[in-house]
ZALOGU-441854 format. One record per residue (C-alpha): z, x, y. Coordinates in nm, 3 decimals, m for minus. Example, Ala and Ser with C-alpha at 12.3 -4.5 7.8 and 13.67 -1.06 7.14 Angstrom:
# ZALOGU-441854
{{0.780,1.230,m0.450}}
{{0.714,1.367,m0.106}}
This chain:
# ZALOGU-441854
{{m1.357,m0.734,1.785}}
{{m1.089,m0.475,1.859}}
{{m1.166,m0.107,1.821}}
{{m0.938,0.187,1.895}}
{{m1.110,0.522,1.889}}
{{m0.868,0.733,2.095}}
{{m0.504,0.826,2.057}}
{{m0.267,0.539,2.119}}
{{m0.099,0.725,2.407}}
{{m0.431,0.716,2.591}}
{{m0.493,0.345,2.546}}
{{m0.138,0.215,2.576}}
{{m0.094,0.102,2.215}}
{{0.242,0.274,2.169}}
{{0.568,0.081,2.187}}
{{0.870,0.269,2.056}}
{{1.080,0.070,1.816}}
{{0.896,m0.249,1.907}}
{{0.617,m0.465,1.773}}
{{0.246,m0.408,1.820}}
{{m0.017,m0.666,1.724}}
{{m0.391,m0.594,1.716}}
{{m0.566,m0.922,1.632}}
{{m0.934,m1.007,1.661}}
{{m1.142,m1.308,1.558}}
{{m1.393,m1.063,1.410}}
{{m1.329,m0.696,1.330}}
{{m1.020,m0.490,1.406}}
{{m1.103,m0.122,1.360}}
{{m0.904,0.196,1.415}}
{{m1.148,0.485,1.432}}
{{m1.158,0.857,1.495}}
{{m0.810,0.990,1.572}}
{{m0.664,0.657,1.686}}
{{m0.284,0.638,1.661}}
{{m0.077,0.319,1.677}}
{{0.296,0.392,1.671}}
{{0.609,0.179,1.658}}
{{0.835,0.470,1.564}}
{{1.199,0.462,1.668}}
{{1.398,0.778,1.735}}
{{1.728,0.587,1.756}}
{{1.722,0.318,1.487}}
{{1.493,0.135,1.248}}
{{1.121,0.150,1.289}}
{{0.935,m0.130,1.461}}
{{0.642,m0.340,1.340}}
{{0.264,m0.305,1.359}}
{{0.011,m0.571,1.263}}
{{m0.361,m0.497,1.234}}
{{m0.528,m0.834,1.180}}
{{m0.877,m0.982,1.184}}
{{m1.155,m1.106,0.959}}
{{m1.246,m0.748,0.866}}
{{m0.985,m0.478,0.925}}
{{m1.020,m0.106,0.880}}
{{m0.866,0.234,0.939}}
{{m1.143,0.492,0.948}}
{{m1.160,0.870,0.981}}
{{m0.807,1.003,1.052}}
{{m0.661,0.691,1.212}}
{{m0.284,0.658,1.181}}
{{m0.036,0.370,1.199}}
{{0.335,0.454,1.196}}
{{0.660,0.258,1.205}}
{{0.918,0.514,1.105}}
{{1.279,0.518,1.214}}
{{1.581,0.745,1.204}}
{{1.788,0.462,1.053}}
{{1.520,0.309,0.829}}
{{1.152,0.237,0.803}}
{{0.978,m0.050,0.978}}
{{0.686,m0.272,0.884}}
{{0.308,m0.221,0.880}}
{{0.079,m0.513,0.796}}
{{m0.296,m0.451,0.766}}
{{m0.494,m0.764,0.688}}
{{m0.196,m0.978,0.588}}
{{0.163,m0.989,0.474}}
{{0.302,m0.949,0.121}}
{{0.100,m1.144,m0.137}}
{{m0.101,m1.291,0.152}}
{{0.166,m1.562,0.156}}
{{0.295,m1.554,0.513}}
{{0.140,m1.847,0.705}}
{{0.228,m1.678,1.034}}
{{0.011,m1.374,0.954}}
{{m0.366,m1.414,0.933}}
{{m0.527,m1.286,0.613}}
{{m0.835,m1.068,0.638}}
{{m1.142,m1.125,0.422}}
{{m1.193,m0.754,0.355}}
{{m0.985,m0.445,0.433}}
{{m1.058,m0.073,0.429}}
{{m0.841,0.240,0.461}}
{{m1.031,0.570,0.465}}
{{m0.918,0.875,0.265}}
{{m0.808,1.051,0.584}}
{{m0.616,0.755,0.728}}
{{m0.235,0.723,0.722}}
{{0.011,0.432,0.712}}
{{0.375,0.546,0.733}}
{{0.687,0.326,0.747}}
{{0.937,0.580,0.618}}
{{1.298,0.638,0.710}}
{{1.299,0.972,0.891}}
{{1.670,1.064,0.893}}
{{1.868,0.803,0.697}}
{{1.826,0.457,0.550}}
{{1.578,0.271,0.336}}
{{1.203,0.295,0.347}}
{{1.012,0.012,0.512}}
{{0.716,m0.205,0.415}}
{{0.344,m0.125,0.413}}
{{0.094,m0.395,0.315}}
{{m0.285,m0.384,0.298}}
{{m0.418,m0.727,0.205}}
{{m0.759,m0.896,0.180}}
{{m0.861,m1.236,0.048}}
{{m1.169,m1.083,m0.116}}
{{m1.192,m0.703,m0.132}}
{{m0.961,m0.416,m0.034}}
{{m1.068,m0.051,m0.059}}
{{m0.762,0.163,0.009}}
{{m0.799,0.541,m0.021}}
{{m0.559,0.684,0.238}}
{{m0.191,0.783,0.244}}
{{0.062,0.494,0.237}}
{{0.425,0.599,0.269}}
{{0.759,0.413,0.277}}
{{1.015,0.672,0.174}}
{{1.390,0.644,0.200}}
{{1.597,0.918,0.364}}
{{1.950,1.047,0.304}}
{{2.226,1.224,0.495}}
{{2.508,1.386,0.303}}
{{2.630,1.148,0.033}}
{{2.439,0.852,0.174}}
{{2.126,0.752,m0.014}}
{{1.821,0.566,0.107}}
{{1.623,0.337,m0.120}}
{{1.248,0.358,m0.133}}
{{1.049,0.091,0.042}}
{{0.765,m0.142,m0.056}}
{{0.391,m0.072,m0.058}}
{{0.134,m0.335,m0.148}}
{{m0.241,m0.288,m0.186}}
{{m0.412,m0.615,m0.264}}
{{m0.764,m0.740,m0.275}}
{{m0.715,m1.091,m0.410}}
{{m1.052,m1.061,m0.587}}
{{m1.123,m0.687,m0.601}}
{{m0.920,m0.372,m0.534}}
{{m1.030,m0.007,m0.531}}
{{m0.758,0.256,m0.487}}
{{m0.920,0.566,m0.638}}
{{m0.770,0.870,m0.468}}
{{m0.498,0.679,m0.281}}
{{m0.169,0.859,m0.205}}
{{0.139,0.636,m0.224}}
{{0.502,0.740,m0.181}}
{{0.787,0.487,m0.184}}
{{1.050,0.707,m0.344}}
{{1.420,0.687,m0.266}}
{{1.628,0.976,m0.134}}
{{1.943,1.115,m0.291}}
{{2.061,0.856,m0.541}}
{{1.861,0.585,m0.368}}
{{1.673,0.331,m0.578}}
{{1.302,0.384,m0.632}}
{{1.073,0.180,m0.413}}
{{0.773,m0.013,m0.542}}
{{0.395,0.002,m0.525}}
{{0.241,m0.340,m0.598}}
{{m0.123,m0.391,m0.699}}
{{m0.230,m0.752,m0.746}}
{{m0.604,m0.823,m0.765}}
{{m0.771,m1.077,m0.997}}
{{m0.816,m0.861,m1.312}}
{{m0.681,m0.510,m1.370}}
{{m0.806,m0.256,m1.621}}
{{m0.611,0.069,m1.649}}
{{m0.863,0.343,m1.725}}
{{m0.852,0.718,m1.778}}
{{m0.856,0.945,m1.476}}
{{m0.842,0.825,m1.116}}
{{m1.018,0.490,m1.152}}
{{m1.331,0.354,m0.990}}
{{m1.427,0.549,m0.678}}
{{m1.544,0.305,m0.410}}
{{m1.784,0.118,m0.641}}
{{m2.017,0.416,m0.655}}
{{m2.007,0.483,m0.281}}
{{m2.038,0.126,m0.156}}
{{m1.995,0.078,0.222}}
{{m1.644,0.007,0.345}}
{{m1.672,m0.372,0.376}}
{{m1.894,m0.440,0.073}}
{{m1.745,m0.717,m0.148}}
{{m1.648,m0.607,m0.499}}
{{m1.652,m0.791,m0.830}}
{{m1.377,m0.955,m1.033}}
{{m1.258,m0.650,m1.230}}
{{m1.051,m0.375,m1.069}}
{{m1.007,m0.041,m1.242}}
{{m0.692,0.160,m1.173}}
{{m0.656,0.515,m1.298}}
{{m0.375,0.591,m1.543}}
{{m0.335,0.935,m1.384}}
{{m0.258,0.768,m1.052}}
{{0.005,0.539,m1.204}}
{{0.173,0.823,m1.394}}
{{0.181,1.047,m1.086}}
{{0.361,0.776,m0.888}}
{{0.612,0.708,m1.166}}
{{0.689,1.077,m1.210}}
{{0.738,1.115,m0.833}}
{{0.993,0.834,m0.821}}
{{0.796,0.524,m0.718}}
{{0.797,0.215,m0.940}}
{{0.460,0.051,m1.008}}
{{0.391,m0.321,m1.051}}
{{0.055,m0.451,m1.176}}
{{0.032,m0.824,m1.109}}
{{m0.252,m1.068,m1.169}}
{{m0.033,m1.376,m1.135}}
{{m0.212,m1.550,m0.850}}
{{m0.203,m1.895,m0.698}}
{{m0.429,m2.190,m0.769}}
{{m0.700,m2.136,m1.029}}
{{m0.652,m1.760,m1.050}}
{{m0.578,m1.653,m1.407}}
{{m0.621,m1.279,m1.425}}
{{m0.581,m1.034,m1.711}}
{{m0.430,m0.687,m1.745}}
{{m0.585,m0.447,m1.998}}
{{m0.435,m0.103,m2.069}}
{{m0.722,0.117,m2.191}}
{{m0.562,0.456,m2.115}}
{{m0.215,0.594,m2.195}}
{{0.061,0.559,m1.936}}
{{0.319,0.825,m2.022}}
{{0.590,0.900,m1.769}}
{{0.776,1.227,m1.826}}
{{1.013,1.252,m1.528}}
{{1.372,1.145,m1.581}}
{{1.410,0.913,m1.282}}
{{1.466,0.544,m1.214}}
{{1.103,0.449,m1.149}}
{{0.974,0.169,m1.372}}
{{0.652,m0.009,m1.466}}
{{0.611,m0.387,m1.452}}
{{0.310,m0.584,m1.583}}
{{0.276,m0.951,m1.488}}
{{m0.033,m1.160,m1.565}}
{{m0.137,m1.522,m1.521}}
{{m0.344,m1.494,m1.836}}
{{m0.339,m1.210,m2.094}}
{{m0.187,m0.862,m2.114}}
{{m0.366,m0.641,m2.368}}
{{m0.218,m0.299,m2.447}}
{{m0.472,m0.078,m2.627}}
{{m0.303,0.257,m2.551}}
{{0.053,0.387,m2.549}}
{{0.296,0.306,m2.270}}
{{0.603,0.532,m2.258}}
{{0.860,0.585,m1.981}}
{{1.157,0.820,m1.955}}
{{1.453,0.702,m1.749}}
{{1.786,0.825,m1.620}}
{{1.946,0.478,m1.638}}
């Protein structure tokens, strides 16, 4: 296992503008006030990978890959869609409410990429950011944030920001577990207080309030149950999704099986 429980400066885990890989056969855990930074003060952010069978950011742990010319890349438990054969996929992943993952552009340029992936269960409650930045008339597009438990995902209370800057295009938050039910409020909170690495079921509840807040703040949202192999998930909308802000953020629903809309879905746009 790999465990960081101090600041990265103290344990030598900082590499400015470079690539940092924490990879264990068992658990890879960032605890306490651990900081792992691949920030770049003179260009695009670097890359950080936190990999293992079980991966977790606990307490106020922070991973950053920001850059003055664009955001970098943060992979926790796997790459996008769990589809990169060069990046090991975790079985379970956890991000505590006080933990932070930030791959934003800090002065100019597009936001980066933040992925939290698990083959079974992901419980992601912290702050995940991939904002664009703008100088003068230049605009920075928002980045890409993915939270994915291939079987079960809990994101109640998560804070996501992948908005663009200036006239920059909205970034995207992708959620792609097996089944998704959009429910009223904030969604299911940690399966009633289940421990961090407890496997979930086959049905993930996502709060409509959470989706609407992201859309209104300028981040597009994609709900996707279109998996590989025998996966044939459903999307059910059981609470209204009503976006009021006049921005470019959009909502995309993609399912391997059925999409059932039982409540209103309404989006304003400036396009």
